[in-house]
PDB file of N, H, CA, C and O in Angstrom:
ATOM      1  N   MET A   1      11.173 -45.103 -20.555  1.00  0.00           N
ATOM      2  CA  MET A   1      11.645 -45.748 -21.752  1.00  0.00           C
ATOM      3  C   MET A   1      13.118 -45.393 -21.942  1.00  0.00           C
ATOM      4  O   MET A   1      13.463 -44.225 -22.126  1.00  0.00           O
ATOM      5  N   LYS A   2      13.962 -46.382 -21.898  1.00  0.00           N
ATOM      6  H   LYS A   2      13.682 -47.330 -21.749  1.00  0.00           H
ATOM      7  CA  LYS A   2      15.398 -46.185 -22.021  1.00  0.00           C
ATOM      8  C   LYS A   2      15.862 -46.659 -23.394  1.00  0.00           C
ATOM      9  O   LYS A   2      15.570 -47.781 -23.808  1.00  0.00           O
ATOM     10  N   ILE A   3      16.584 -45.794 -24.090  1.00  0.00           N
ATOM     11  H   ILE A   3      16.820 -44.882 -23.753  1.00  0.00           H
ATOM     12  CA  ILE A   3      17.128 -46.139 -25.401  1.00  0.00           C
ATOM     13  C   ILE A   3      18.624 -46.349 -25.243  1.00  0.00           C
ATOM     14  O   ILE A   3      19.344 -45.470 -24.772  1.00  0.00           O
ATOM     15  N   SER A   4      19.071 -47.510 -25.638  1.00  0.00           N
ATOM     16  H   SER A   4      18.486 -48.225 -26.020  1.00  0.00           H
ATOM     17  CA  SER A   4      20.477 -47.835 -25.519  1.00  0.00           C
ATOM     18  C   SER A   4      21.041 -48.116 -26.912  1.00  0.00           C
ATOM     19  O   SER A   4      20.577 -49.012 -27.619  1.00  0.00           O
ATOM     20  N   VAL A   5      22.041 -47.338 -27.285  1.00  0.00           N
ATOM     21  H   VAL A   5      22.418 -46.611 -26.712  1.00  0.00           H
ATOM     22  CA  VAL A   5      22.681 -47.494 -28.590  1.00  0.00           C
ATOM     23  C   VAL A   5      24.162 -47.735 -28.352  1.00  0.00           C
ATOM     24  O   VAL A   5      24.826 -46.982 -27.640  1.00  0.00           O
ATOM     25  N   SER A   6      24.660 -48.790 -28.955  1.00  0.00           N
ATOM     26  H   SER A   6      24.121 -49.402 -29.533  1.00  0.00           H
ATOM     27  CA  SER A   6      26.073 -49.108 -28.778  1.00  0.00           C
ATOM     28  C   SER A   6      26.926 -48.346 -29.799  1.00  0.00           C
ATOM     29  O   SER A   6      26.423 -47.840 -30.802  1.00  0.00           O
ATOM     30  N   LEU A   7      28.190 -48.281 -29.521  1.00  0.00           N
ATOM     31  H   LEU A   7      28.599 -48.692 -28.706  1.00  0.00           H
ATOM     32  CA  LEU A   7      29.130 -47.629 -30.432  1.00  0.00           C
ATOM     33  C   LEU A   7      29.144 -48.324 -31.792  1.00  0.00           C
ATOM     34  O   LEU A   7      29.259 -47.672 -32.830  1.00  0.00           O
ATOM     35  N   LYS A   8      29.025 -49.644 -31.777  1.00  0.00           N
ATOM     36  H   LYS A   8      28.932 -50.174 -30.933  1.00  0.00           H
ATOM     37  CA  LYS A   8      29.009 -50.406 -33.022  1.00  0.00           C
ATOM     38  C   LYS A   8      27.807 -50.004 -33.883  1.00  0.00           C
ATOM     39  O   LYS A   8      27.945 -49.860 -35.097  1.00  0.00           O
ATOM     40  N   GLN A   9      26.657 -49.825 -33.284  1.00  0.00           N
ATOM     41  H   GLN A   9      26.545 -49.942 -32.298  1.00  0.00           H
ATOM     42  CA  GLN A   9      25.464 -49.425 -34.023  1.00  0.00           C
ATOM     43  C   GLN A   9      25.624 -48.018 -34.609  1.00  0.00           C
ATOM     44  O   GLN A   9      25.189 -47.747 -35.729  1.00  0.00           O
ATOM     45  N   ILE A  10      26.246 -47.140 -33.846  1.00  0.00           N
ATOM     46  H   ILE A  10      26.600 -47.359 -32.937  1.00  0.00           H
ATOM     47  CA  ILE A  10      26.479 -45.779 -34.320  1.00  0.00           C
ATOM     48  C   ILE A  10      27.412 -45.790 -35.528  1.00  0.00           C
ATOM     49  O   ILE A  10      27.155 -45.111 -36.522  1.00  0.00           O
ATOM     50  N   ILE A  11      28.491 -46.559 -35.441  1.00  0.00           N
ATOM     51  H   ILE A  11      28.700 -47.111 -34.633  1.00  0.00           H
ATOM     52  CA  ILE A  11      29.462 -46.629 -36.537  1.00  0.00           C
ATOM     53  C   ILE A  11      28.834 -47.238 -37.785  1.00  0.00           C
ATOM     54  O   ILE A  11      29.033 -46.727 -38.887  1.00  0.00           O
ATOM     55  N   VAL A  12      28.085 -48.311 -37.629  1.00  0.00           N
ATOM     56  H   VAL A  12      27.924 -48.726 -36.734  1.00  0.00           H
ATOM     57  CA  VAL A  12      27.431 -48.951 -38.771  1.00  0.00           C
ATOM     58  C   VAL A  12      26.424 -47.990 -39.406  1.00  0.00           C
ATOM     59  O   VAL A  12      26.360 -47.881 -40.630  1.00  0.00           O
ATOM     60  N   GLY A  13      25.655 -47.306 -38.597  1.00  0.00           N
ATOM     61  H   GLY A  13      25.708 -47.394 -37.602  1.00  0.00           H
ATOM     62  CA  GLY A  13      24.700 -46.328 -39.110  1.00  0.00           C
ATOM     63  C   GLY A  13      25.386 -45.211 -39.873  1.00  0.00           C
ATOM     64  O   GLY A  13      24.936 -44.819 -40.949  1.00  0.00           O
ATOM     65  N   PHE A  14      26.477 -44.697 -39.318  1.00  0.00           N
ATOM     66  H   PHE A  14      26.843 -45.016 -38.443  1.00  0.00           H
ATOM     67  CA  PHE A  14      27.242 -43.650 -39.985  1.00  0.00           C
ATOM     68  C   PHE A  14      27.786 -44.140 -41.317  1.00  0.00           C
ATOM     69  O   PHE A  14      27.715 -43.416 -42.311  1.00  0.00           O
ATOM     70  N   LEU A  15      28.322 -45.341 -41.360  1.00  0.00           N
ATOM     71  H   LEU A  15      28.380 -45.929 -40.553  1.00  0.00           H
ATOM     72  CA  LEU A  15      28.866 -45.888 -42.608  1.00  0.00           C
ATOM     73  C   LEU A  15      27.782 -46.055 -43.672  1.00  0.00           C
ATOM     74  O   LEU A  15      28.024 -45.784 -44.848  1.00  0.00           O
ATOM     75  N   ILE A  16      26.601 -46.495 -43.272  1.00  0.00           N
ATOM     76  H   ILE A  16      26.404 -46.715 -42.317  1.00  0.00           H
ATOM     77  CA  ILE A  16      25.505 -46.652 -44.229  1.00  0.00           C
ATOM     78  C   ILE A  16      25.118 -45.299 -44.813  1.00  0.00           C
ATOM     79  O   ILE A  16      24.957 -45.170 -46.027  1.00  0.00           O
ATOM     80  N   VAL A  17      24.968 -44.296 -43.961  1.00  0.00           N
ATOM     81  H   VAL A  17      25.098 -44.401 -42.975  1.00  0.00           H
ATOM     82  CA  VAL A  17      24.619 -42.955 -44.432  1.00  0.00           C
ATOM     83  C   VAL A  17      25.727 -42.401 -45.317  1.00  0.00           C
ATOM     84  O   VAL A  17      25.445 -41.779 -46.342  1.00  0.00           O
ATOM     85  N   PHE A  18      26.982 -42.617 -44.936  1.00  0.00           N
ATOM     86  H   PHE A  18      27.211 -43.122 -44.104  1.00  0.00           H
ATOM     87  CA  PHE A  18      28.116 -42.134 -45.728  1.00  0.00           C
ATOM     88  C   PHE A  18      28.136 -42.777 -47.106  1.00  0.00           C
ATOM     89  O   PHE A  18      28.310 -42.081 -48.106  1.00  0.00           O
ATOM     90  N   ILE A  19      27.961 -44.085 -47.178  1.00  0.00           N
ATOM     91  H   ILE A  19      27.819 -44.651 -46.365  1.00  0.00           H
ATOM     92  CA  ILE A  19      27.993 -44.801 -48.461  1.00  0.00           C
ATOM     93  C   ILE A  19      26.852 -44.350 -49.352  1.00  0.00           C
ATOM     94  O   ILE A  19      27.049 -44.133 -50.548  1.00  0.00           O
ATOM     95  N   ILE A  20      25.667 -44.206 -48.790  1.00  0.00           N
ATOM     96  H   ILE A  20      25.507 -44.383 -47.818  1.00  0.00           H
ATOM     97  CA  ILE A  20      24.528 -43.729 -49.578  1.00  0.00           C
ATOM     98  C   ILE A  20      24.788 -42.307 -50.059  1.00  0.00           C
ATOM     99  O   ILE A  20      24.480 -41.976 -51.204  1.00  0.00           O
ATOM    100  N   GLY A  21      25.351 -41.464 -49.196  1.00  0.00           N
ATOM    101  H   GLY A  21      25.601 -41.733 -48.266  1.00  0.00           H
ATOM    102  CA  GLY A  21      25.611 -40.078 -49.554  1.00  0.00           C
ATOM    103  C   GLY A  21      26.683 -39.912 -50.611  1.00  0.00           C
ATOM    104  O   GLY A  21      26.623 -38.982 -51.415  1.00  0.00           O
ATOM    105  N   VAL A  22      27.656 -40.795 -50.619  1.00  0.00           N
ATOM    106  H   VAL A  22      27.705 -41.550 -49.965  1.00  0.00           H
ATOM    107  CA  VAL A  22      28.767 -40.659 -51.569  1.00  0.00           C
ATOM    108  C   VAL A  22      28.461 -41.313 -52.909  1.00  0.00           C
ATOM    109  O   VAL A  22      28.814 -40.769 -53.955  1.00  0.00           O
ATOM    110  N   PHE A  23      27.817 -42.455 -52.893  1.00  0.00           N
ATOM    111  H   PHE A  23      27.530 -42.897 -52.043  1.00  0.00           H
ATOM    112  CA  PHE A  23      27.680 -43.241 -54.116  1.00  0.00           C
ATOM    113  C   PHE A  23      26.301 -43.211 -54.765  1.00  0.00           C
ATOM    114  O   PHE A  23      26.111 -43.830 -55.812  1.00  0.00           O
ATOM    115  N   SER A  24      25.355 -42.526 -54.187  1.00  0.00           N
ATOM    116  H   SER A  24      25.510 -42.023 -53.337  1.00  0.00           H
ATOM    117  CA  SER A  24      24.019 -42.496 -54.779  1.00  0.00           C
ATOM    118  C   SER A  24      23.808 -41.201 -55.561  1.00  0.00           C
ATOM    119  O   SER A  24      24.502 -40.212 -55.322  1.00  0.00           O
ATOM    120  N   PRO A  25      22.860 -41.203 -56.486  1.00  0.00           N
ATOM    121  CA  PRO A  25      22.543 -39.964 -57.212  1.00  0.00           C
ATOM    122  C   PRO A  25      22.086 -38.845 -56.261  1.00  0.00           C
ATOM    123  O   PRO A  25      22.372 -37.672 -56.502  1.00  0.00           O
ATOM    124  N   LEU A  26      21.394 -39.199 -55.209  1.00  0.00           N
ATOM    125  H   LEU A  26      21.162 -40.151 -55.013  1.00  0.00           H
ATOM    126  CA  LEU A  26      20.965 -38.197 -54.233  1.00  0.00           C
ATOM    127  C   LEU A  26      22.177 -37.527 -53.591  1.00  0.00           C
ATOM    128  O   LEU A  26      22.199 -36.307 -53.425  1.00  0.00           O
ATOM    129  N   GLY A  27      23.177 -38.316 -53.234  1.00  0.00           N
ATOM    130  H   GLY A  27      23.160 -39.306 -53.369  1.00  0.00           H
ATOM    131  CA  GLY A  27      24.396 -37.760 -52.654  1.00  0.00           C
ATOM    132  C   GLY A  27      25.123 -36.843 -53.628  1.00  0.00           C
ATOM    133  O   GLY A  27      25.670 -35.814 -53.231  1.00  0.00           O
ATOM    134  N   LYS A  28      25.126 -37.219 -54.899  1.00  0.00           N
ATOM    135  H   LYS A  28      24.682 -38.055 -55.221  1.00  0.00           H
ATOM    136  CA  LYS A  28      25.768 -36.386 -55.926  1.00  0.00           C
ATOM    137  C   LYS A  28      25.043 -35.057 -56.057  1.00  0.00           C
ATOM    138  O   LYS A  28      25.678 -34.009 -56.166  1.00  0.00           O
ATOM    139  N   ASN A  29      23.722 -35.095 -56.046  1.00  0.00           N
ATOM    140  H   ASN A  29      23.205 -35.946 -55.957  1.00  0.00           H
ATOM    141  CA  ASN A  29      22.938 -33.859 -56.140  1.00  0.00           C
ATOM    142  C   ASN A  29      23.174 -32.962 -54.935  1.00  0.00           C
ATOM    143  O   ASN A  29      23.247 -31.741 -55.073  1.00  0.00           O
ATOM    144  N   ILE A  30      23.292 -33.552 -53.768  1.00  0.00           N
ATOM    145  H   ILE A  30      23.232 -34.544 -53.655  1.00  0.00           H
ATOM    146  CA  ILE A  30      23.545 -32.773 -52.556  1.00  0.00           C
ATOM    147  C   ILE A  30      24.906 -32.093 -52.645  1.00  0.00           C
ATOM    148  O   ILE A  30      25.044 -30.926 -52.281  1.00  0.00           O
ATOM    149  N   LYS A  31      25.919 -32.829 -53.132  1.00  0.00           N
ATOM    150  H   LYS A  31      25.806 -33.777 -53.428  1.00  0.00           H
ATOM    151  CA  LYS A  31      27.255 -32.238 -53.270  1.00  0.00           C
ATOM    152  C   LYS A  31      27.261 -31.107 -54.288  1.00  0.00           C
ATOM    153  O   LYS A  31      27.925 -30.092 -54.074  1.00  0.00           O
ATOM    154  N   ILE A  32      26.537 -31.262 -55.386  1.00  0.00           N
ATOM    155  H   ILE A  32      25.998 -32.086 -55.560  1.00  0.00           H
ATOM    156  CA  ILE A  32      26.494 -30.211 -56.407  1.00  0.00           C
ATOM    157  C   ILE A  32      25.783 -28.973 -55.857  1.00  0.00           C
ATOM    158  O   ILE A  32      26.233 -27.851 -56.094  1.00  0.00           O
ATOM    159  N   GLU A  33      24.695 -29.158 -55.137  1.00  0.00           N
ATOM    160  H   GLU A  33      24.330 -30.069 -54.945  1.00  0.00           H
ATOM    161  CA  GLU A  33      23.990 -28.014 -54.555  1.00  0.00           C
ATOM    162  C   GLU A  33      24.847 -27.315 -53.501  1.00  0.00           C
ATOM    163  O   GLU A  33      24.839 -26.088 -53.406  1.00  0.00           O
ATOM    164  N   ALA A  34      25.580 -28.093 -52.715  1.00  0.00           N
ATOM    165  H   ALA A  34      25.586 -29.090 -52.793  1.00  0.00           H
ATOM    166  CA  ALA A  34      26.491 -27.483 -51.738  1.00  0.00           C
ATOM    167  C   ALA A  34      27.595 -26.708 -52.445  1.00  0.00           C
ATOM    168  O   ALA A  34      27.981 -25.632 -51.989  1.00  0.00           O
ATOM    169  N   ALA A  35      28.104 -27.234 -53.542  1.00  0.00           N
ATOM    170  H   ALA A  35      27.791 -28.109 -53.913  1.00  0.00           H
ATOM    171  CA  ALA A  35      29.142 -26.545 -54.314  1.00  0.00           C
ATOM    172  C   ALA A  35      28.593 -25.250 -54.902  1.00  0.00           C
ATOM    173  O   ALA A  35      29.279 -24.228 -54.889  1.00  0.00           O
ATOM    174  N   LYS A  36      27.364 -25.278 -55.415  1.00  0.00           N
ATOM    175  H   LYS A  36      26.806 -26.108 -55.425  1.00  0.00           H
ATOM    176  CA  LYS A  36      26.753 -24.059 -55.950  1.00  0.00           C
ATOM    177  C   LYS A  36      26.629 -22.993 -54.872  1.00  0.00           C
ATOM    178  O   LYS A  36      26.824 -21.807 -55.135  1.00  0.00           O
ATOM    179  N   THR A  37      26.306 -23.420 -53.665  1.00  0.00           N
ATOM    180  H   THR A  37      26.148 -24.384 -53.451  1.00  0.00           H
ATOM    181  CA  THR A  37      26.207 -22.475 -52.553  1.00  0.00           C
ATOM    182  C   THR A  37      27.572 -21.899 -52.222  1.00  0.00           C
ATOM    183  O   THR A  37      27.696 -20.696 -51.993  1.00  0.00           O
ATOM    184  N   LEU A  38      28.594 -22.738 -52.193  1.00  0.00           N
ATOM    185  H   LEU A  38      28.493 -23.716 -52.379  1.00  0.00           H
ATOM    186  CA  LEU A  38      29.942 -22.254 -51.907  1.00  0.00           C
ATOM    187  C   LEU A  38      30.452 -21.295 -52.979  1.00  0.00           C
ATOM    188  O   LEU A  38      31.193 -20.359 -52.675  1.00  0.00           O
ATOM    189  N   ILE A  39      30.064 -21.521 -54.220  1.00  0.00           N
ATOM    190  H   ILE A  39      29.463 -22.280 -54.467  1.00  0.00           H
ATOM    191  CA  ILE A  39      30.515 -20.666 -55.311  1.00  0.00           C
ATOM    192  C   ILE A  39      30.051 -19.228 -55.096  1.00  0.00           C
ATOM    193  O   ILE A  39      30.731 -18.288 -55.509  1.00  0.00           O
ATOM    194  N   THR A  40      28.914 -19.055 -54.461  1.00  0.00           N
ATOM    195  H   THR A  40      28.362 -19.818 -54.125  1.00  0.00           H
ATOM    196  CA  THR A  40      28.399 -17.699 -54.229  1.00  0.00           C
ATOM    197  C   THR A  40      29.087 -17.009 -53.064  1.00  0.00           C
ATOM    198  O   THR A  40      28.773 -15.857 -52.765  1.00  0.00           O
ATOM    199  N   THR A  41      30.008 -17.676 -52.408  1.00  0.00           N
ATOM    200  H   THR A  41      30.263 -18.612 -52.652  1.00  0.00           H
ATOM    201  CA  THR A  41      30.728 -17.102 -51.274  1.00  0.00           C
ATOM    202  C   THR A  41      32.182 -16.869 -51.653  1.00  0.00           C
ATOM    203  O   THR A  41      32.576 -17.088 -52.798  1.00  0.00           O
ATOM    204  N   ARG A  42      32.959 -16.432 -50.706  1.00  0.00           N
ATOM    205  H   ARG A  42      32.639 -16.254 -49.775  1.00  0.00           H
ATOM    206  CA  ARG A  42      34.381 -16.215 -50.973  1.00  0.00           C
ATOM    207  C   ARG A  42      35.189 -17.516 -50.953  1.00  0.00           C
ATOM    208  O   ARG A  42      36.394 -17.491 -51.202  1.00  0.00           O
ATOM    209  N   TYR A  43      34.551 -18.641 -50.664  1.00  0.00           N
ATOM    210  H   TYR A  43      33.572 -18.661 -50.462  1.00  0.00           H
ATOM    211  CA  TYR A  43      35.222 -19.942 -50.618  1.00  0.00           C
ATOM    212  C   TYR A  43      35.037 -20.707 -51.924  1.00  0.00           C
ATOM    213  O   TYR A  43      34.956 -21.935 -51.927  1.00  0.00           O
ATOM    214  N   GLN A  44      34.971 -19.990 -53.007  1.00  0.00           N
ATOM    215  H   GLN A  44      35.036 -18.992 -53.005  1.00  0.00           H
ATOM    216  CA  GLN A  44      34.712 -20.559 -54.319  1.00  0.00           C
ATOM    217  C   GLN A  44      35.743 -21.616 -54.722  1.00  0.00           C
ATOM    218  O   GLN A  44      35.380 -22.652 -55.279  1.00  0.00           O
ATOM    219  N   GLN A  45      37.004 -21.365 -54.449  1.00  0.00           N
ATOM    220  H   GLN A  45      37.299 -20.523 -53.996  1.00  0.00           H
ATOM    221  CA  GLN A  45      38.057 -22.278 -54.895  1.00  0.00           C
ATOM    222  C   GLN A  45      38.041 -23.610 -54.131  1.00  0.00           C
ATOM    223  O   GLN A  45      38.597 -24.599 -54.610  1.00  0.00           O
ATOM    224  N   GLU A  46      37.420 -23.644 -52.967  1.00  0.00           N
ATOM    225  H   GLU A  46      36.968 -22.840 -52.579  1.00  0.00           H
ATOM    226  CA  GLU A  46      37.383 -24.872 -52.179  1.00  0.00           C
ATOM    227  C   GLU A  46      36.306 -25.855 -52.635  1.00  0.00           C
ATOM    228  O   GLU A  46      36.221 -26.961 -52.100  1.00  0.00           O
ATOM    229  N   THR A  47      35.500 -25.481 -53.595  1.00  0.00           N
ATOM    230  H   THR A  47      35.569 -24.583 -54.029  1.00  0.00           H
ATOM    231  CA  THR A  47      34.427 -26.379 -54.041  1.00  0.00           C
ATOM    232  C   THR A  47      34.958 -27.621 -54.743  1.00  0.00           C
ATOM    233  O   THR A  47      34.213 -28.586 -54.915  1.00  0.00           O
ATOM    234  N   TRP A  48      36.226 -27.625 -55.154  1.00  0.00           N
ATOM    235  H   TRP A  48      36.831 -26.841 -55.014  1.00  0.00           H
ATOM    236  CA  TRP A  48      36.791 -28.817 -55.797  1.00  0.00           C
ATOM    237  C   TRP A  48      36.771 -30.016 -54.861  1.00  0.00           C
ATOM    238  O   TRP A  48      36.756 -31.159 -55.317  1.00  0.00           O
ATOM    239  N   ILE A  49      36.770 -29.766 -53.566  1.00  0.00           N
ATOM    240  H   ILE A  49      36.782 -28.837 -53.196  1.00  0.00           H
ATOM    241  CA  ILE A  49      36.725 -30.860 -52.599  1.00  0.00           C
ATOM    242  C   ILE A  49      35.426 -31.650 -52.754  1.00  0.00           C
ATOM    243  O   ILE A  49      35.416 -32.869 -52.582  1.00  0.00           O
ATOM    244  N   LEU A  50      34.349 -30.970 -53.072  1.00  0.00           N
ATOM    245  H   LEU A  50      34.357 -29.980 -53.212  1.00  0.00           H
ATOM    246  CA  LEU A  50      33.049 -31.624 -53.206  1.00  0.00           C
ATOM    247  C   LEU A  50      32.834 -32.255 -54.576  1.00  0.00           C
ATOM    248  O   LEU A  50      32.332 -33.375 -54.671  1.00  0.00           O
ATOM    249  N   VAL A  51      33.211 -31.543 -55.639  1.00  0.00           N
ATOM    250  H   VAL A  51      33.619 -30.633 -55.562  1.00  0.00           H
ATOM    251  CA  VAL A  51      32.824 -31.989 -56.977  1.00  0.00           C
ATOM    252  C   VAL A  51      33.982 -32.183 -57.955  1.00  0.00           C
ATOM    253  O   VAL A  51      33.755 -32.614 -59.085  1.00  0.00           O
ATOM    254  N   GLY A  52      35.188 -31.885 -57.561  1.00  0.00           N
ATOM    255  H   GLY A  52      35.372 -31.535 -56.642  1.00  0.00           H
ATOM    256  CA  GLY A  52      36.317 -32.008 -58.469  1.00  0.00           C
ATOM    257  C   GLY A  52      36.575 -30.700 -59.204  1.00  0.00           C
ATOM    258  O   GLY A  52      35.700 -29.837 -59.278  1.00  0.00           O
ATOM    259  N   LYS A  53      37.772 -30.561 -59.743  1.00  0.00           N
ATOM    260  H   LYS A  53      38.482 -31.263 -59.683  1.00  0.00           H
ATOM    261  CA  LYS A  53      38.181 -29.292 -60.362  1.00  0.00           C
ATOM    262  C   LYS A  53      37.421 -28.985 -61.648  1.00  0.00           C
ATOM    263  O   LYS A  53      37.035 -27.838 -61.876  1.00  0.00           O
ATOM    264  N   GLU A  54      37.202 -29.987 -62.488  1.00  0.00           N
ATOM    265  H   GLU A  54      37.515 -30.919 -62.303  1.00  0.00           H
ATOM    266  CA  GLU A  54      36.515 -29.740 -63.745  1.00  0.00           C
ATOM    267  C   GLU A  54      35.074 -29.292 -63.511  1.00  0.00           C
ATOM    268  O   GLU A  54      34.612 -28.329 -64.124  1.00  0.00           O
ATOM    269  N   LYS A  55      34.369 -29.988 -62.629  1.00  0.00           N
ATOM    270  H   LYS A  55      34.744 -30.770 -62.131  1.00  0.00           H
ATOM    271  CA  LYS A  55      32.977 -29.634 -62.331  1.00  0.00           C
ATOM    272  C   LYS A  55      32.915 -28.279 -61.634  1.00  0.00           C
ATOM    273  O   LYS A  55      31.984 -27.507 -61.863  1.00  0.00           O
ATOM    274  N   ARG A  56      33.906 -27.982 -60.779  1.00  0.00           N
ATOM    275  H   ARG A  56      34.662 -28.609 -60.593  1.00  0.00           H
ATOM    276  CA  ARG A  56      33.965 -26.672 -60.124  1.00  0.00           C
ATOM    277  C   ARG A  56      34.056 -25.572 -61.161  1.00  0.00           C
ATOM    278  O   ARG A  56      33.318 -24.589 -61.094  1.00  0.00           O
ATOM    279  N   ASP A  57      34.960 -25.729 -62.126  1.00  0.00           N
ATOM    280  H   ASP A  57      35.559 -26.528 -62.181  1.00  0.00           H
ATOM    281  CA  ASP A  57      35.128 -24.720 -63.168  1.00  0.00           C
ATOM    282  C   ASP A  57      33.847 -24.548 -63.985  1.00  0.00           C
ATOM    283  O   ASP A  57      33.477 -23.431 -64.346  1.00  0.00           O
ATOM    284  N   GLU A  58      33.186 -25.652 -64.268  1.00  0.00           N
ATOM    285  H   GLU A  58      33.487 -26.559 -63.975  1.00  0.00           H
ATOM    286  CA  GLU A  58      31.928 -25.609 -65.011  1.00  0.00           C
ATOM    287  C   GLU A  58      30.854 -24.850 -64.214  1.00  0.00           C
ATOM    288  O   GLU A  58      30.132 -24.024 -64.773  1.00  0.00           O
ATOM    289  N   LEU A  59      30.753 -25.131 -62.917  1.00  0.00           N
ATOM    290  H   LEU A  59      31.339 -25.802 -62.463  1.00  0.00           H
ATOM    291  CA  LEU A  59      29.759 -24.458 -62.084  1.00  0.00           C
ATOM    292  C   LEU A  59      30.063 -22.968 -61.924  1.00  0.00           C
ATOM    293  O   LEU A  59      29.148 -22.148 -61.860  1.00  0.00           O
ATOM    294  N   ILE A  60      31.345 -22.625 -61.861  1.00  0.00           N
ATOM    295  H   ILE A  60      32.088 -23.291 -61.913  1.00  0.00           H
ATOM    296  CA  ILE A  60      31.720 -21.207 -61.752  1.00  0.00           C
ATOM    297  C   ILE A  60      31.327 -20.465 -63.031  1.00  0.00           C
ATOM    298  O   ILE A  60      30.776 -19.366 -62.962  1.00  0.00           O
ATOM    299  N   LYS A  61      31.601 -21.051 -64.187  1.00  0.00           N
ATOM    300  H   LYS A  61      32.048 -21.944 -64.243  1.00  0.00           H
ATOM    301  CA  LYS A  61      31.207 -20.416 -65.449  1.00  0.00           C
ATOM    302  C   LYS A  61      29.695 -20.278 -65.526  1.00  0.00           C
ATOM    303  O   LYS A  61      29.180 -19.246 -65.958  1.00  0.00           O
ATOM    304  N   GLU A  62      28.990 -21.315 -65.108  1.00  0.00           N
ATOM    305  H   GLU A  62      29.409 -22.153 -64.757  1.00  0.00           H
ATOM    306  CA  GLU A  62      27.531 -21.271 -65.100  1.00  0.00           C
ATOM    307  C   GLU A  62      27.029 -20.149 -64.193  1.00  0.00           C
ATOM    308  O   GLU A  62      26.092 -19.432 -64.546  1.00  0.00           O
ATOM    309  N   PHE A  63      27.646 -20.003 -63.041  1.00  0.00           N
ATOM    310  H   PHE A  63      28.407 -20.585 -62.755  1.00  0.00           H
ATOM    311  CA  PHE A  63      27.246 -18.952 -62.097  1.00  0.00           C
ATOM    312  C   PHE A  63      27.550 -17.566 -62.645  1.00  0.00           C
ATOM    313  O   PHE A  63      26.706 -16.672 -62.584  1.00  0.00           O
ATOM    314  N   LEU A  64      28.750 -17.385 -63.178  1.00  0.00           N
ATOM    315  H   LEU A  64      29.435 -18.111 -63.228  1.00  0.00           H
ATOM    316  CA  LEU A  64      29.163 -16.063 -63.638  1.00  0.00           C
ATOM    317  C   LEU A  64      28.362 -15.569 -64.835  1.00  0.00           C
ATOM    318  O   LEU A  64      28.113 -14.369 -64.958  1.00  0.00           O
ATOM    319  N   PHE A  65      27.960 -16.470 -65.709  1.00  0.00           N
ATOM    320  H   PHE A  65      28.162 -17.444 -65.608  1.00  0.00           H
ATOM    321  CA  PHE A  65      27.296 -16.048 -66.933  1.00  0.00           C
ATOM    322  C   PHE A  65      25.813 -16.395 -66.970  1.00  0.00           C
ATOM    323  O   PHE A  65      25.181 -16.288 -68.021  1.00  0.00           O
ATOM    324  N   SER A  66      25.250 -16.809 -65.836  1.00  0.00           N
ATOM    325  H   SER A  66      25.764 -16.895 -64.982  1.00  0.00           H
ATOM    326  CA  SER A  66      23.821 -17.104 -65.795  1.00  0.00           C
ATOM    327  C   SER A  66      22.998 -15.825 -65.795  1.00  0.00           C
ATOM    328  O   SER A  66      21.857 -15.805 -66.256  1.00  0.00           O
ATOM    329  N   ASP A  67      23.597 -14.753 -65.268  1.00  0.00           N
ATOM    330  H   ASP A  67      24.524 -14.770 -64.894  1.00  0.00           H
ATOM    331  CA  ASP A  67      22.930 -13.460 -65.221  1.00  0.00           C
ATOM    332  C   ASP A  67      23.907 -12.424 -65.772  1.00  0.00           C
ATOM    333  O   ASP A  67      25.074 -12.405 -65.381  1.00  0.00           O
ATOM    334  N   GLY A  68      23.451 -11.583 -66.655  1.00  0.00           N
ATOM    335  H   GLY A  68      22.503 -11.598 -66.973  1.00  0.00           H
ATOM    336  CA  GLY A  68      24.328 -10.618 -67.289  1.00  0.00           C
ATOM    337  C   GLY A  68      24.991  -9.644 -66.317  1.00  0.00           C
ATOM    338  O   GLY A  68      26.017  -9.046 -66.644  1.00  0.00           O
ATOM    339  N   SER A  69      24.418  -9.481 -65.134  1.00  0.00           N
ATOM    340  H   SER A  69      23.585  -9.967 -64.869  1.00  0.00           H
ATOM    341  CA  SER A  69      24.979  -8.523 -64.184  1.00  0.00           C
ATOM    342  C   SER A  69      26.129  -9.109 -63.366  1.00  0.00           C
ATOM    343  O   SER A  69      26.812  -8.377 -62.650  1.00  0.00           O
ATOM    344  N   GLN A  70      26.346 -10.402 -63.463  1.00  0.00           N
ATOM    345  H   GLN A  70      25.792 -10.997 -64.045  1.00  0.00           H
ATOM    346  CA  GLN A  70      27.387 -11.058 -62.672  1.00  0.00           C
ATOM    347  C   GLN A  70      28.577 -11.398 -63.555  1.00  0.00           C
ATOM    348  O   GLN A  70      28.796 -12.560 -63.898  1.00  0.00           O
ATOM    349  N   LEU A  71      29.329 -10.399 -63.912  1.00  0.00           N
ATOM    350  H   LEU A  71      29.152  -9.455 -63.633  1.00  0.00           H
ATOM    351  CA  LEU A  71      30.473 -10.611 -64.799  1.00  0.00           C
ATOM    352  C   LEU A  71      31.801 -10.374 -64.094  1.00  0.00           C
ATOM    353  O   LEU A  71      32.772  -9.950 -64.721  1.00  0.00           O
ATOM    354  N   TRP A  72      31.848 -10.645 -62.797  1.00  0.00           N
ATOM    355  H   TRP A  72      31.060 -10.990 -62.287  1.00  0.00           H
ATOM    356  CA  TRP A  72      33.088 -10.489 -62.062  1.00  0.00           C
ATOM    357  C   TRP A  72      33.677 -11.847 -61.726  1.00  0.00           C
ATOM    358  O   TRP A  72      33.023 -12.871 -61.921  1.00  0.00           O
ATOM    359  N   SER A  73      34.883 -11.867 -61.233  1.00  0.00           N
ATOM    360  H   SER A  73      35.414 -11.035 -61.074  1.00  0.00           H
ATOM    361  CA  SER A  73      35.543 -13.119 -60.865  1.00  0.00           C
ATOM    362  C   SER A  73      35.972 -13.021 -59.405  1.00  0.00           C
ATOM    363  O   SER A  73      36.358 -11.953 -58.930  1.00  0.00           O
ATOM    364  N   PHE A  74      35.900 -14.132 -58.709  1.00  0.00           N
ATOM    365  H   PHE A  74      35.587 -15.000 -59.094  1.00  0.00           H
ATOM    366  CA  PHE A  74      36.248 -14.174 -57.292  1.00  0.00           C
ATOM    367  C   PHE A  74      37.626 -14.758 -57.040  1.00  0.00           C
ATOM    368  O   PHE A  74      37.885 -15.234 -55.935  1.00  0.00           O
ATOM    369  N   CYS A  75      38.505 -14.741 -58.001  1.00  0.00           N
ATOM    370  H   CYS A  75      38.295 -14.354 -58.899  1.00  0.00           H
ATOM    371  CA  CYS A  75      39.816 -15.381 -57.878  1.00  0.00           C
ATOM    372  C   CYS A  75      40.667 -14.790 -56.781  1.00  0.00           C
ATOM    373  O   CYS A  75      41.795 -15.234 -56.567  1.00  0.00           O
TER     374      CYS A  75
END
């Protein structure tokens, strides 16, 4: 059984997945969860690429004050 996929099919498939990932609620949730994961690392400031600066700041505040023991800043 031979599977043959053309470059055009690959590009169209990638574009469909990209559009669904960027413009759907599922894609938004994935970006927010990825940003939450990044916030827990030393790459906290780079999360603006995924969710924007305002949402990044909101997620950082949520992370820092969600537990009383996490009152430090990663700036």
